[in-house]
VOBA-1610 file (N, C-alpha, C; in pm, whole numbers, padded with zeros to 5 digits, always signed):
BEGIN
Met+01088+03454+00429Met+01187+03389+00554Met+01146+03281+00565Arg+01107+03180+00482Arg+01125+03069+00529Arg+01243+02983+00458Arg+01248+02890+00550Arg+01382+02815+00535Arg+01344+02665+00488Tyr+01417+02595+00427Tyr+01442+02470+00398Tyr+01502+02413+00490Ala+01375+02338+00600Ala+01485+02268+00697Ala+01529+02125+00652Ile+01621+02122+00605Ile+01728+02004+00566Ile+01818+01976+00622Val+01830+01846+00636Val+01974+01784+00695Val+02022+01694+00614Ala+02128+01701+00578Ala+02183+01549+00527Ala+02224+01486+00622Met+02179+01350+00686Met+02185+01324+00755Met+02336+01249+00756Val+02443+01238+00676Val+02560+01249+00672Val+02624+01365+00598Val+02780+01380+00594Val+02825+01498+00530Val+02898+01421+00477Gly+02884+01504+00308Gly+02939+01437+00227Gly+02893+01305+00101Val+02996+01217+00070Val+02954+01120+00017Val+02934+01004+00112Val+02799+00911+00130Val+02833+00802+00192Val+02790+00698+00106Ala+02832+00564+00098Ala+02824+00482+00020Ala+02748+00469-00097Gly+02789+00554-00140Gly+02724+00594-00284Gly+02590+00659-00301Val+02581+00751-00144Val+02493+00849-00178Val+02540+00957-00138Ser+02491+01085-00196Ser+02516+01245-00212Ser+02386+01306-00192Val+02375+01425-00110Val+02295+01501-00094Val+02303+01649-00150Ile+02230+01658-00197Ile+02223+01809-00254Ile+02162+01899-00202Thr+02194+02020-00122Thr+02113+02092-00026Thr+02036+02224-00121Val+01933+02269-00083Val+01875+02359-00182Val+01929+02454-00153Ala+01966+02564-00076Ala+01996+02654-00050Ala+02141+02659-00002Glu+02228+02754-00062Glu+02410+02791-00010Glu+02359+02853+00070Gln+02459+02810+00146Gln+02466+02897+00295Gln+02538+03022+00274Ser+02481+03082+00377Ser+02585+03216+00387Ser+02531+03271+00521Gln+02664+03342+00589Gln+02684+03442+00718Gln+02616+03545+00711Ile+02613+03603+00590Ile+02650+03775+00549Ile+02452+03810+00554Glu+02457+03889+00672Glu+02318+03964+00674Glu+02324+04109+00609Lys+02222+04088+00511Lys+02191+04219+00427Lys+02120+04342+00484Pro+02131+04443+00517Pro+02039+04565+00560Pro+01919+04604+00437Gly+01795+04626+00532Gly+01705+04660+00439Gly+01597+04581+00356Gly+01502+04578+00383Gly+01392+04483+00326Gly+01422+04336+00323Asn+01382+04283+00245Asn+01433+04150+00242Asn+01547+04091+00219Ser+01627+04133+00200Ser+01761+04128+00152Ser+01823+04047+00242Lys+01789+04044+00395Lys+01876+03925+00446Lys+01814+03778+00390Cys+01720+03784+00366Cys+01645+03681+00327Cys+01659+03585+00181Tyr+01703+03679+00118Tyr+01736+03654-00014Tyr+01889+03599-00006Val+01976+03568+00041Val+02091+03552+00058Val+02089+03376+00041Cys+01971+03310+00106Cys+01956+03197+00129Cys+01848+03159+00002His+01737+03258+00000His+01615+03229-00084His+01596+03331-00203Pro+01705+03319-00258Pro+01662+03444-00407Pro+01547+03414-00485Ala+01521+03306-00484Ala+01413+03310-00628Ala+01265+03371-00507Met+01306+03423-00395Met+01207+03499-00358Met+01155+03639-00368Lys+01251+03707-00447Lys+01277+03813-00497Lys+01159+03806-00615Thr+01119+03714-00680Thr+01008+03698-00777Thr+00855+03634-00759Glu+00903+03576-00647Glu+00783+03472-00582Glu+00657+03582-00572Glu+00534+03527-00583Glu+00436+03605-00559Glu+00409+03655-00451Leu+00380+03588-00375Leu+00334+03650-00243Leu+00418+03713-00173Thr+00563+03719-00214Thr+00684+03807-00161Thr+00632+03944-00225Thr+00639+03947-00334Thr+00634+04076-00445Thr+00531+04162-00378Val+00386+04094-00373Val+00269+04147-00327Val+00269+04219-00215His+00373+04155-00134His+00360+04224-00014His+00462+04337-00004Leu+00534+04338-00034Leu+00657+04413-00066Leu+00579+04544-00131Glu+00485+04515-00234Glu+00426+04640-00259Glu+00378+04730-00169Met+00328+04686-00064Met+00245+04705+00060Met+00314+04763+00185Asp+00498+04719+00140Asp+00602+04763+00253Asp+00564+04638+00360Val+00542+04526+00343Val+00536+04409+00432Val+00650+04347+00408Thr+00745+04340+00484Thr+00853+04253+00451Thr+00858+04143+00547Cys+00947+04024+00499Cys+00924+03871+00601Cys+00957+03906+00738Asp+01023+03990+00790Asp+01047+03997+00949Asp+00943+04039+01022Gln+00804+04065+00915Gln+00693+04148+00963Gln+00604+04039+01021Cys+00624+03933+00968Cys+00545+03823+00969Cys+00607+03707+01056His+00733+03675+00991His+00816+03587+01066His+00911+03625+01177Gly+00895+03742+01217Gly+01003+03796+01322Gly+01137+03865+01280Glu+01271+03868+01351Glu+01373+03884+01299Glu+01431+03750+01268Ser+01445+03655+01362Ser+01491+03509+01327Ser+01641+03554+01280Thr+01705+03620+01367Thr+01882+03581+01338Thr+01923+03477+01382Glu+01876+03363+01460Glu+01923+03239+01480Glu+01910+03138+01341His+01788+03178+01288His+01748+03115+01152His+01835+03122+01070Met+01873+03277+01063Met+01982+03329+00935Met+02091+03249+00927His+02152+03239+01058His+02290+03215+01066His+02332+03045+01122Asp+02198+02985+01063Asp+02208+02848+01099Asp+02241+02747+01012Glu+02400+02737+01007Glu+02440+02655+00897Glu+02364+02540+00860Met+02336+02486+00964Met+02257+02350+00927Met+02121+02320+00905Leu+02094+02437+00910Leu+01911+02476+00884Leu+01813+02395+00945Met+01849+02412+01097Met+01766+02335+01161Met+01689+02438+01255Thr+01719+02528+01308Thr+01661+02649+01352Thr+01547+02713+01243Lys+01399+02704+01295Lys+01306+02792+01243Lys+01289+02891+01264Pro+01253+02997+01174Pro+01232+03157+01196Pro+01155+03163+01361Asp+01153+03273+01385Asp+01110+03292+01503Asp+00969+03284+01524Leu+00870+03327+01408Leu+00735+03309+01372Leu+00718+03215+01254Leu+00654+03093+01250Leu+00657+03000+01154Leu+00501+02963+01151Phe+00449+02975+01046Phe+00317+02930+01078Phe+00263+02797+00976Gly+00233+02714+01050Gly+00193+02593+00977Gly+00039+02593+00915Arg+00014+02484+00831Arg-00105+02521+00745Arg-00250+02538+00857Ser-00240+02487+00961Ser-00348+02491+01039Ser-00352+02628+01080Gln-00252+02736+01088Gln-00264+02866+01136Gln-00240+02936+01004Val-00285+02937+00909Val-00262+03027+00780Val-00383+03127+00781Arg-00516+03071+00778Arg-00621+03122+00822Arg-00646+03262+00904Lys-00564+03198+01025Lys-00592+03312+01136Lys-00505+03388+01136Met-00372+03350+01057Met-00248+03461+01027Met-00307+03565+00943Cys-00343+03519+00842Cys-00352+03633+00716Cys-00509+03695+00772Ser-00601+03684+00847Ser-00693+03742+00913Ser-00672+03861+00998Ser-00546+03921+01035Ser-00546+03977+01156Ser-00604+04097+01136Pro-00621+04161+01238Pro-00710+04308+01234Pro-00614+04414+01131Thr-00442+04371+01119Thr-00394+04477+01038Thr-00348+04411+00937Cys-00419+04320+00907Cys-00389+04224+00738Cys-00512+04256+00673His-00554+04104+00651His-00679+04063+00568His-00789+04061+00687Lys-00902+04179+00736Lys-00937+04165+00817Lys-01098+04159+00765Pro-01165+04049+00839Pro-01282+04005+00807Pro-01407+04106+00842Ala-01486+04071+00782Ala-01590+04171+00810Ala-01708+04091+00901Gly-01785+04220+00946Gly-01916+04126+01066Gly-01846+04044+01127Glu-01889+03977+01203Glu-01857+03894+01293Glu-01777+03752+01271Arg-01747+03745+01108Arg-01650+03663+01087Arg-01547+03662+01137Gln-01449+03518+01192Gln-01327+03517+01242Gln-01236+03522+01167Val-01250+03449+01039Val-01163+03446+00943Val-01188+03505+00791Tyr-01082+03546+00691Tyr-01119+03651+00549Tyr-01190+03536+00490Gly-01272+03573+00421Gly-01342+03450+00341Gly-01376+03525+00194Arg-01443+03406+00131Arg-01475+03471-00013Arg-01561+03614-00015Gln-01655+03624+00053Gln-01730+03765+00055Gln-01635+03890+00089Asp-01539+03860+00155Asp-01443+03968+00201Asp-01336+04033+00090His-01331+03940+00014His-01290+04000-00150His-01334+04110-00220Lys-01296+04182-00297Lys-01299+04276-00329Lys-01391+04259-00480Asp-01370+04116-00499Asp-01458+04081-00636Asp-01486+03931-00589Pro-01607+03883-00549Pro-01653+03792-00483Pro-01658+03694-00597Asp-01757+03748-00711Asp-01776+03677-00835Asp-01641+03623-00877Ala-01540+03652-00904Ala-01427+03662-00954Ala-01342+03530-00883Val-01363+03526-00716Val-01369+03411-00624Val-01419+03303-00705Asp-01543+03323-00701Asp-01650+03195-00730Asp-01627+03127-00889Ala-01580+03222-00993Ala-01534+03145-01104Ala-01416+03081-01073Phe-01276+03124-01005Phe-01174+03096-00957Phe-01214+02929-00885Leu-01301+02942-00818Leu-01317+02803-00739Leu-01411+02691-00862Glu-01480+02734-00950Glu-01555+02656-01041Glu-01421+02610-01106Gln-01349+02675-01194Gln-01255+02639-01238Gln-01167+02513-01191Trp-01142+02555-01074Trp-01005+02478-01017Trp-01081+02362-00901Thr-01161+02388-00850Thr-01202+02287-00765Thr-01184+02117-00825Gly-01098+02079-00730Gly-01089+01925-00741Gly-00967+01928-00863Arg-00889+02031-00892Arg-00780+01986-00955Arg-00686+02085-00887Met-00555+02031-00951Met-00408+02069-00857Met-00365+02193-00904Arg-00341+02322-00854Arg-00248+02434-00883Arg-00138+02447-00915Pro-00064+02493-01002Pro+00053+02507-01017Pro+00166+02483-00934Asn+00112+02515-00810Asn+00157+02555-00709Asn+00194+02401-00604Gly+00111+02311-00668Gly+00086+02156-00591Gly+00014+02108-00520Arg-00107+02228-00495Arg-00193+02221-00399Arg-00324+02215-00437Asn-00415+02105-00421Asn-00554+02086-00471Asn-00663+02190-00407Ile-00720+02244-00472Ile-00847+02305-00425Ile-00970+02261-00395Thr-01031+02257-00279Thr-01101+02167-00204Thr-01207+02294-00158His-01320+02244-00106His-01423+02325-00052His-01325+02385+00107Asp-01292+02338+00143Asp-01188+02355+00280Asp-01040+02435+00246Ser-00969+02450+00125Ser-00877+02516+00102Ser-00853+02660+00168Ile-00705+02657+00207Ile-00665+02812+00319Ile-00592+02886+00182Cys-00619+03005+00269Cys-00551+03123+00166Cys-00439+03081+00062Thr-00312+02991+00124Thr-00227+02972+00063Thr-00236+02837-00055Asp-00345+02783-00065Asp-00368+02675-00195Asp-00413+02753-00292Cys-00463+02878-00301Cys-00484+02980-00414Cys-00368+03059-00435His-00353+03149-00362His-00267+03255-00340His-00093+03212-00350Gly-00085+03083-00353Gly+00074+03035-00332Gly+00133+03045-00190Thr+00244+03003-00171Thr+00286+03039-00077Thr+00469+03054-00093His+00594+02993-00003His+00721+03060-00047His+00753+02910-00155Asn+00708+02899-00240Asn+00766+02810-00363Asn+00891+02877-00409Ile+01012+02802-00325Ile+01139+02833-00426Ile+01156+02792-00567Thr+01096+02645-00575Thr+01116+02556-00688Thr+00931+02540-00693Lys+00869+02541-00813Lys+00764+02484-00793Lys+00743+02328-00878Pro+00675+02257-00804Pro+00688+02118-00849Pro+00626+02072-00982Leu+00560+02164-01028Leu+00448+02126-01141Leu+00492+02226-01236Asn+00464+02184-01378Asn+00480+02262-01486Asn+00383+02350-01517Thr+00396+02501-01458Thr+00285+02572-01441Thr+00236+02648-01571Ala+00260+02606-01750Ala+00191+02651-01852Ala+00071+02569-01838Ala-00001+02529-01737Ala-00105+02496-01668Ala-00229+02487-01757Glu-00310+02488-01795Glu-00457+02467-01821Glu-00462+02388-01954Asp-00377+02455-02082Asp-00357+02354-02162Asp-00272+02242-02173Glu-00206+02229-02070Glu-00085+02125-02046Glu-00138+02040-01941Gln-00266+02048-01913Gln-00306+01963-01848Gln-00330+01815-01801Ser-00324+01783-02006Ser-00362+01679-02017Ser-00218+01617-02039Gln-00089+01671-02028Gln+00008+01550-01991Gln+00007+01462-01870Trp-00066+01528-01768Trp-00081+01456-01658Trp-00198+01327-01687Ile-00100+01186-01607Ile-00203+01076-01641Ile-00276+01040-01491Thr-00366+00986-01501Thr-00427+00974-01344Thr-00409+00836-01326Leu-00326+00788-01212Leu-00288+00666-01158Leu-00398+00566-01078Phe-00476+00657-01002Phe-00590+00629-00949Phe-00711+00666-01010Asn-00801+00577-01070Asn-00931+00618-01117Asn-01077+00695-01006Gly-01057+00632-00908Gly-01121+00666-00816Gly-01230+00593-00801Arg-01234+00473-00896Arg-01336+00300-00870Arg-01303+00230-00831Asp-01152+00166-00885Asp-01118+00052-00846Asp-00979+00071-00833Leu-00925-00058-00848Leu-00739-00106-00848Leu-00693-00117-00996Lys-00787-00090-01086Lys-00730-00070-01253Lys-00574-00024-01279Gly-00505-00069-01317Gly-00337-00031-01328Gly-00275-00073-01177Trp-00320-00129-01104Trp-00241-00180-01015Trp-00263-00325-00991Asn-00154-00372-00937Asn-00120-00519-00880Asn-00170-00542-00728Pro-00289-00572-00687Pro-00339-00547-00577Pro-00257-00661-00510Ala-00269-00633-00352Ala-00175-00738-00230Ala-00261-00863-00209Asp-00181-00934-00171Asp-00263-01084-00121Asp-00351-01074-00059Asp-00370-00974+00044Asp-00480-00909+00163Asp-00557-00843+00121Ala-00621-00780+00214Ala-00700-00683+00169Ala-00662-00553+00241Ser-00532-00529+00252Ser-00475-00415+00315Ser-00504-00295+00198Trp-00527-00311+00074Trp-00539-00220-00007Trp-00715-00225-00080Thr-00748-00110-00050Thr-00918-00111-00122Thr-00946-00009-00144Val-01067+00006-00217Val-01123+00140-00314Val-01257+00158-00213Lys-01253+00273-00139Lys-01393+00285-00086Lys-01429+00439-00073Ser-01538+00438-00123Ser-01587+00615-00135Ser-01543+00649-00241Gly-01496+00671-00304Gly-01392+00701-00424Gly-01223+00729-00385Arg-01214+00674-00245Arg-01085+00691-00206Arg-00957+00559-00209Leu-00871+00574-00270Leu-00767+00469-00221Leu-00757+00438-00097Ser-00750+00337+00019Ser-00740+00346+00137Ser-00640+00213+00169Gly-00513+00225+00272Gly-00445+00094+00297Gly-00421+00118+00440Thr-00415+00013+00497Thr-00440-00004+00632Thr-00327-00083+00727Gly-00282-00076+00817Gly-00187-00136+00878Gly-00237-00271+00964Ser-00379-00297+00947Ser-00396-00407+00992Ser-00429-00518+00949Ser-00382-00651+00974Ser-00367-00764+00879Ser-00350-00874+00982Ala-00392-01009+00908Ala-00359-01122+00945Ala-00230-01161+01007Asp-00121-01105+00947Asp+00029-01111+00985Asp+00052-00989+01056Asp+00188-00964+01051Asp+00286-00840+01071Asp+00368-00794+00945Lys+00307-00848+00843Lys+00452-00791+00714Lys+00349-00707+00629Asp+00497-00598+00623Asp+00427-00509+00540Asp+00402-00507+00422Arg+00305-00425+00344Arg+00232-00452+00226Arg+00277-00341+00121Ser+00310-00368+00026Ser+00298-00265-00103Ser+00193-00302-00219Leu+00136-00178-00264Leu+00062-00186-00378Leu+00152-00149-00494Trp+00161-00197-00623Trp+00214-00186-00740Trp+00141-00132-00837Thr+00217-00038-00907Thr+00149-00006-01028Thr+00193-00106-01139Glu+00110-00172-01249Glu+00144-00276-01351Glu+00230-00176-01404Thr+00265-00064-01456Thr+00363-00026-01548Thr+00495+00041-01454Val+00572-00022-01572Val+00719+00013-01539Val+00758+00178-01539Tyr+00807+00233-01473Tyr+00808+00383-01492Tyr+00991+00422-01496Glu+01024+00517-01588Glu+01176+00559-01572Glu+01192+00681-01502Asp+01164+00798-01587Asp+01155+00911-01547Asp+01027+00989-01524Tyr+00955+01065-01405Tyr+00870+01124-01412Tyr+00816+01200-01306Leu+00734+01285-01308Leu+00667+01393-01230Leu+00551+01320-01144Leu+00552+01326-01020Leu+00405+01215-00947Leu+00379+01325-00822Ala+00212+01340-00836Ala+00208+01426-00736Ala+00066+01307-00643Met+00075+01342-00502Met-00033+01249-00461Met-00067+01318-00358Thr-00253+01350-00349Thr-00280+01398-00205Thr-00335+01268-00151Phe-00331+01297-00011Phe-00339+01172+00061Phe-00368+01259+00193Arg-00426+01167+00300Arg-00463+01209+00424Arg-00405+01074+00505Ala-00385+01107+00663Ala-00329+00994+00755Ala-00412+00973+00859Thr-00408+00857+00923Thr-00450+00851+01046Thr-00298+00821+01149Trp-00275+00912+01229Trp-00168+00859+01323Trp-00129+00781+01447Pro-00009+00740+01484Pro+00090+00760+01405Pro+00085+00637+01295Ile+00218+00671+01163Ile+00154+00566+01054Ile+00294+00588+01043His+00355+00475+00950His+00451+00476+00887His+00450+00404+00730Ala+00406+00476+00656Ala+00378+00469+00519Ala+00486+00548+00404Gly+00492+00520+00286Gly+00554+00579+00189Gly+00519+00543+00030Ile+00644+00582-00054Ile+00609+00575-00158Ile+00745+00517-00267Trp+00748+00421-00299Trp+00889+00332-00352Trp+00833+00422-00490Thr+00977+00482-00520Thr+00990+00538-00675Thr+01026+00448-00806Arg+01089+00350-00773Arg+01115+00241-00872Arg+01160+00131-00811Gly+01060+00030-00745Gly+01064-00069-00699Gly+01138-00068-00539Glu+01148-00195-00490Glu+01185-00195-00354Glu+01333-00168-00356Ser+01416-00147-00431Ser+01553-00139-00401Ser+01579+00045-00414Ser+01454+00086-00475Ser+01458+00198-00494Ser+01477+00309-00372Pro+01499+00435-00382Pro+01443+00515-00270Pro+01311+00526-00265Arg+01266+00561-00109Arg+01103+00532-00100Arg+01117+00712-00009Val+00980+00782-00048Val+00963+00883+00008Val+00845+00851+00130Glu+00903+00911+00239Glu+00820+00863+00357Glu+00729+00966+00389Ile+00611+00895+00443Ile+00500+00950+00508Ile+00488+00911+00643Phe+00572+01013+00755Phe+00611+00908+00911Phe+00661+01031+00958Glu+00663+00983+01088Glu+00749+01077+01212Glu+00816+00984+01262Ser+00966+01025+01255Ser+01089+00950+01341Ser+01173+01045+01364Gly+01170+01024+01509Gly+01243+01150+01562Gly+01208+01300+01536Gln+01338+01359+01484Gln+01331+01512+01415Gln+01267+01489+01273Ala+01281+01387+01229Ala+01228+01368+01079Ala+01084+01350+01046Val+01033+01406+00928Val+00882+01387+00925Val+00839+01342+00795Thr+00727+01336+00721Thr+00699+01350+00622Thr+00753+01410+00514Gly+00818+01328+00394Gly+00865+01423+00269Gly+01019+01371+00304Ser+01055+01308+00412Ser+01197+01240+00384Ser+01207+01125+00307Val+01340+01091+00272Val+01384+01005+00151Val+01473+00881+00242Leu+01422+00770+00195Leu+01481+00649+00264Leu+01550+00574+00145Val+01716+00532+00140Val+01775+00448+00046Val+01760+00310+00112Pro+01711+00195+00069Pro+01773+00091+00110Pro+01876+00035+00137Gly+01874-00002+00291Gly+02016-00071+00265Gly+02119+00081+00379Lys+02067+00157+00339Lys+02176+00272+00410Lys+02112+00400+00473Gly+01963+00371+00515Gly+01900+00483+00602Gly+01852+00587+00497Leu+01820+00715+00607Leu+01779+00840+00520Leu+01873+00910+00492Ala+01856+00933+00336Ala+01973+00999+00277Ala+01904+01178+00295Leu+01796+01194+00324Leu+01747+01316+00332Leu+01642+01349+00423Ala+01650+01429+00531Ala+01530+01455+00621Ala+01443+01574+00622Asn+01356+01549+00622Asn+01244+01687+00659Asn+01253+01717+00786Leu+01267+01844+00809Leu+01231+01874+00969Leu+01155+02003+01002Arg+01058+01999+00869Arg+00971+02084+00880Arg+00809+02076+00919Glu+00795+02026+01034Glu+00685+01945+01053Glu+00533+02021+01035Asp+00593+02176+01065Asp+00459+02280+01012Asp+00417+02265+00865Leu+00487+02173+00752Leu+00442+02187+00640Leu+00303+02071+00616Glu+00312+01967+00725Glu+00192+01892+00709Glu+00095+01915+00805Asp-00050+01878+00731Asp-00120+01915+00801Asp-00214+01751+00862Arg-00194+01747+00942Arg-00181+01589+00999Arg-00374+01580+01031Glu-00422+01677+00998Glu-00585+01684+01012Glu-00674+01695+00897Ser-00614+01701+00787Ser-00704+01701+00660Ser-00591+01638+00517Trp-00617+01687+00406Trp-00525+01661+00308Trp-00398+01692+00264Asn-00303+01634+00199Asn-00216+01727+00183Asn-00134+01651+00061Thr-00061+01714-00025Thr-00029+01659-00157Thr+00139+01656-00176Ile+00213+01589-00195Ile+00315+01501-00209Ile+00386+01539-00364Ser+00474+01597-00405Ser+00526+01553-00504Ser+00665+01522-00535Ile+00697+01434-00648Ile+00839+01335-00640Ile+00862+01374-00796Lys+00977+01409-00817Lys+01030+01426-00947Lys+01142+01310-00926Val+01144+01240-01013Val+01224+01092-01045Val+01319+01118-01163Gln+01407+01191-01218Gln+01493+01167-01315Gln+01660+01130-01274Gly+01670+01009-01374Gly+01819+00970-01363Gly+01861+00913-01189Asp+01934+00932-01154Asp+01959+00887-00983Asp+01928+01011-00944Arg+01840+01103-00969Arg+01785+01221-00849Arg+01651+01186-00836Val+01621+01246-00668Val+01470+01228-00660Val+01462+01385-00602Gln+01346+01443-00633Gln+01350+01544-00559Gln+01194+01568-00543Val+01186+01620-00379Val+01075+01582-00328Val+01017+01742-00290Trp+00871+01774-00252Trp+00794+01887-00240Trp+00678+01823-00144Leu+00662+01910-00017Leu+00495+01890+00042Leu+00458+01992+00050Asn+00320+01991-00004Asn+00222+02081-00006Asn+00309+02186-00069Gly+00364+02209-00169Gly+00398+02301-00260Gly+00563+02363-00251Glu+00622+02289-00071Glu+00703+02352-00058Glu+00843+02255-00069Glu+00956+02291-00124Glu+01066+02198-00173Glu+01128+02156-00062Ile+01115+01999-00065Ile+01206+01937+00050Ile+01355+01951+00046Gly+01386+01903-00077Gly+01521+01884-00122Gly+01561+01769-00254Ile+01656+01743-00290Ile+01715+01657-00388Ile+01807+01561-00294Val+01788+01408-00358Val+01914+01332-00312Val+01917+01264-00442Arg+02047+01186-00423Arg+02092+01149-00537Arg+02134+01033-00511Ala+02075+00894-00589Ala+02121+00774-00499Ala+02155+00696-00619Val+02241+00567-00627Val+02240+00443-00691Val+02130+00357-00700Gly+02065+00350-00783Gly+01938+00251-00790Gly+01908+00219-00896Pro+01758+00155-00952Pro+01756+00080-01070Pro+01703+00226-01180Ala+01728+00214-01275Ala+01672+00322-01373Ala+01559+00322-01409Gln+01484+00177-01405Gln+01334+00204-01400Gln+01256+00088-01302Gly+01143+00091-01292Gly+01065-00009-01159Gly+00930+00059-01180Lys+00872-00032-01087Lys+00721+00010-01058Lys+00705+00101-00924Ile+00632+00188-00968Ile+00567+00291-00819Ile+00490+00206-00716Gly+00552+00191-00607Gly+00463+00115-00496Gly+00417+00219-00380Leu+00299+00191-00362Leu+00257+00261-00186Leu+00274+00139-00110Tyr+00323+00190-00002Tyr+00389+00106+00111Tyr+00327+00166+00232Ile+00281+00068+00337Ile+00244+00100+00475Ile+00264-00037+00547Ser+00348+00012+00695Ser+00365-00072+00751Ser+00281-00122+00867Lys+00324-00261+00855Lys+00219-00313+00978Lys+00262-00357+01133Lys+00388-00261+01148Lys+00447-00290+01280Lys+00422-00160+01367Gly+00450-00242+01518Gly+00399-00137+01601Gly+00322-00046+01613Asp+00330+00084+01653Asp+00228+00150+01640Asp+00144+00178+01505Ser+00205+00148+01386Ser+00123+00187+01259Ser+00032+00043+01214Ala-00001-00037+01294Ala-00059-00115+01295Ala-00232-00091+01291Ser-00234+00021+01330Ser-00388+00061+01341Ser-00398+00159+01251Ser-00314+00188+01190Ser-00275+00321+01100Ser-00398+00310+00956Glu-00406+00415+00888Glu-00499+00395+00751Glu-00404+00511+00659Leu-00351+00508+00549Leu-00339+00581+00440Leu-00462+00578+00325Thr-00519+00730+00310Thr-00617+00743+00213Thr-00566+00801+00089Val-00579+00803-00010Val-00521+00871-00113Val-00631+00899-00197Arg-00663+01036-00238Arg-00775+01137-00311Arg-00733+01136-00412Glu-00618+01141-00496Glu-00563+01194-00608Glu-00419+01136-00642Met-00409+01056-00724Met-00255+01017-00778Met-00224+01028-00944Leu-00122+01158-00966Leu-00134+01216-01090Leu+00056+01170-01145Ile+00053+01126-01244Ile+00205+01111-01312Ile+00197+01183-01444Gln+00356+01220-01456Gln+00373+01293-01619Gln+00488+01239-01640Pro+00502+01131-01747Pro+00648+01077-01771Pro+00753+01187-01821Leu+00860+01212-01790Leu+00951+01279-01824Leu+01027+01231-01932Asp+01118+01311-02018Asp+01229+01251-02078Asp+01307+01236-02007Lys+01410+01151-02058Lys+01540+01087-01973Lys+01638+01179-01976Ala+01720+01165-01834Ala+01796+01276-01755Ala+01915+01274-01905Glu+01984+01361-01926Glu+02128+01413-02017Glu+02223+01320-01931
//
């Protein structure tokens, strides 16, 4: 029942920027099962989380409510009646009528699975690595990190283990090798993490740039932030679209800024981001298209005229409330792509 809360800040084509919405709009409500959800989310018919629940006769509306207004909102701004953010997933899945934990435990855990040994083997294989749904497996992962979520389009190539070598590490966890350091101490490496701070001797914004110039690629970055913050990822230099890590009005992390033109894509799904823990943002840059996912859920696609190649930059603002903020990057991977035809 989940829906992309994506809003084109302007309708149609504006100053060379066009926006592609993820789902086609429809006011047709189809009766029975999940058919009403498949109108806008057709890929959910085969999505693992949906099909497994359907085998037990659990439909979308049993978790998310009837959500009538959500279904008929052509602007994609109205959320389902019940929408579970990352911090609520464990509690929601561990309800007495669903995955009930044993004993005095409050949430369903490893020992509650039918085969705990298989869970241990899974964690040994995947801990510290990124799953095909764009999630990183850690000691504090939640249910949907392992089992997936409503991924209408997955951000990563899922041929999985034998293709892991296609990913190149941009941050080695030790130093700034491969990056052009800023001329101040805004970006440092500490405790195996890349850290950017909003405090400095002046109020100039600072960006940390890759030494390598990139054309088309798939990028995945796992980060956490102190709030409020205004940070982001330049896709091909300072004149290229920037994927935002921020909160501005209704728009939140995963929105896309086009320099000189403003927000070309606004993410309104604040529930996708966990402000108390790690998040994974994935970006596909191919030709004039920039496609964004946050924690495995697609935000949308924006098309914008810009440079065909450029360096990737990590940006943090020094102005206003962001002056005391910090962006921490745990992992940053890139996979070069063939040029778009």
